[in-house]
N, C-alpha and C positions, 0 to 999 in steps of 0.2 A: 375394682381390681379383682374381687372375688368372682365376678361374672366372667372375666377373662380367663381365670383359672378353670372355671366350669366348662367354658368353651374348649379349652385345651384338653381337658379330660375327655370330653365327647369326641374330639378329633382322634385322640389316642385310642379310645374305645372302638371307634369305627374302623381304624386301621388294623387293630388287633383282631377283631372279628372277621374282617375281610381276609386276612391271611389264614386264620384258622378254618374258615369256610372252604378253602381250597383243598382241605384234607378230606379223607373219606368219612370221618365221623369222630365221635368222642365227646368228652365233657370239658368245658372251659369255664373257669371262674374269672370273669373280667368285670369287676363291679366296684362302684364307688362305695366307700365305707361310711359316708355321712358323718354323724356325730362321733363315730368311733375314731375319727382322725386325731383327736386330742392325744390319745395314748398310742395310736398306731400310725396311720398315714392316710392319705386321701383315697388310695386305690389298692385293691387286691387283685393279683394276677396268679392264676393257678391252672396248670395244664401239663400233661405228660409227666406226672410225678415231680413237677417243679413248682415252687412257690416263691412269690415276691411281693413286696409292698413298695408303693411309689408315692412320693410326695410331689405335688405339682405347684409350680410358681408361674405366674403370668410372664415374667421376664427375669433375666439374670439379676437385675437390681433388686427384685423382691426377695431374693434368697436371704438378704440381711434381716428380714423380719423374723427369721427363726431365732434370732437373738432375744426376742421378746417372750420366748417360750421356756419357762423354767424346766419343764420335763426334758427338753432337748439338751440343755446344759447338763442335766443329770445323766442323760444317755451318753453324751460325749465323755463325761468323766468316768462312767462305768466302762466304756470301751477302751479308754486310755489306760486302765489298770488291769485289763484282762484280755490277753491275746486271743483266747478262744471266742469271747464275745465279739471282739473286733472282726474276727474271721467270719462269724455268723452275719454281722452287719454288712460286710463287703459282698457276701453272696446274696443277701435277701432284701436289703433296704436300699432303695434308689431315689434319686431326685431327678425331676424333669422340669424343663422350663421352655418358654417360647424364645426363639432366637430369630432376629430379623436380618435380612440381607437384600441388597438391590440386585435384581437379576433380570435378564432379558427374557420375557415371556413371549413365546411365538404368537404373533398376531396382536400383541398388546404393548410391545416395547418394554422399556425398563419399568419394573414394578417392585414394590416392597413385598417380599415373600417371607412367610413365617415357617420355620422348621421347629420341630420339638427335639430338644437335646436331652440325653439321659446319661447319668453318671452315678456311681455309688454315693449314697447320701452322706455318710459320715466323713468321708475324705474331702468332700466339698464344703460341708457345713461346719464341722468341728473347728477347723482352723479359723473360720470367721468369728467363732464364739470365743476365741482365745483359749480353747481347751486342747490339751495334748491328745494326739491320736496317732497310733503307730500305723500310718497308712503308706502304702507304696504309691508310686506315681499314678494319679487318677486318669482314667481314660474317659473321654466324652465322645458320644456317638449319636447319630441320628436315631430317632425312635424306631424307624422301619428296620434298621439293622439290629437294634436291641430286640425287637419282637422276633426277627428271624432267628437270632441266637437262642432266645428263650424257647421258641416252639420247635426249632430244628435241631441245632447242635447241642442244645441243653447246657450251654456254658454260662447261662445267666440263671439266677435263682438258686434255691436250695432244696434239699430233700424234705420229706414230711417231718422227719425227726428233728432236723435242724430248724425247720420253720416253727415247730412247736416250741423248741428251746428259745428261739428269738421272741416269740409272742410272750412267753413266760417272763423273759427279761423286760420287755416293754411294759407289761402289766405290773410287774413288780416295781418298776421305777415310778409308775403312775400311782402306786400306793393301794391298788385294789387287791382283792382276794383272787389269786391267779386261777384257781380251780373254777371259781364262779364266773370270772371274766371269759375264760375259754368256752364256757357253756353259753354265754351271751353273745359271742362272736357270730355275726350274721351277714349275709349278702346273697347274691344270686349265682347259680350255676346254670349254664346253658348247655342243653343236650343237643348235639348235632347229629343228624343222620343224612348221609349223602350230600353234605355241604350246606344243609339248611337247618335252622333252629327248629327242633321238634317240640321242645319243652323248655320253659324257664322255671327253675326250681329254686325256692328260697331255702338256704341252709340255715340251721339253727345250731350253732356251736361248732367247734373245730372238728370233733369226731364226725359230725354229720357231713361237713365239707369233705373230709377224707374218705368217707364212705362213698360219696357221690363221685369223687375224682379218682380215687384209688381202689375202692372196694374193700378198704380195711382201715383200722384205727392205727395211730402212730405206734402204739405198743406192739402191734403185729408187723410193723414195717421192718424190712430186713436190714436197712442201712444202720451203720454205727455212727455215732456223733463224733466226728473228727474235726480237727481244726480247719481243714480245707479240703473240699472234695476235688478229686481230679476232674479235668474236663472230659466229657464223654463224646464219642463219635456220633455223627448225625444219625438219628432214627426217624422218627416221624415228626353278614353285616346287617349286622342288623342295627336299628337305631339304638342309641344309648339307653341305659337304664335311667330310671328317675333318680336324680341326684338330690340328695338332701344335704344341703350345705349350711 
């Protein structure tokens, strides 16, 4: 089952980089988080001043395995008692899984085709854990549409300041020293020039990630931490990274 999740992450990663490569350039953090997934999630997504975490499941039936994670129960309880934290989770934390359907594939007839479905994590998972969560109706969408919203209209993900606040919440729930964990946060940032990857840079710590993607630390970011950010108007492939699962 874990291998199926790894394959799903690679497919998402490839689709993400394919869409980003159509742009003129910039920096993109699309990276598996390896062992950091216990406190955070499987995958980090950061581009265009937006940040998100994604948990992957091989299929919808596997979502129930989140019930075996004490930290997720604690997260849902924390979100159920704090509207501001719940708003952060809706913006930043997502769940993705493989969904199968029978379709007519030109030249091959009826085949089982797999899509990747994405939705806010807490609204999908917390009710399954019998934890209260003040969630509106949840929307499920194909991963390609989610990626377009994240990279284009910027109606998915959260700002740097909100992302830092959510990381602090997750690290606090995991029982670690928040300041130390933020410094140990790591992954890859891809530097694109004219639609091609020019450099793969490993970031060490949240401040380093923000310097690479924003050119500033969260303390210098102009956004205020509000309960919910307004939606913004539209502005602006390589093989996957090594996955340590």
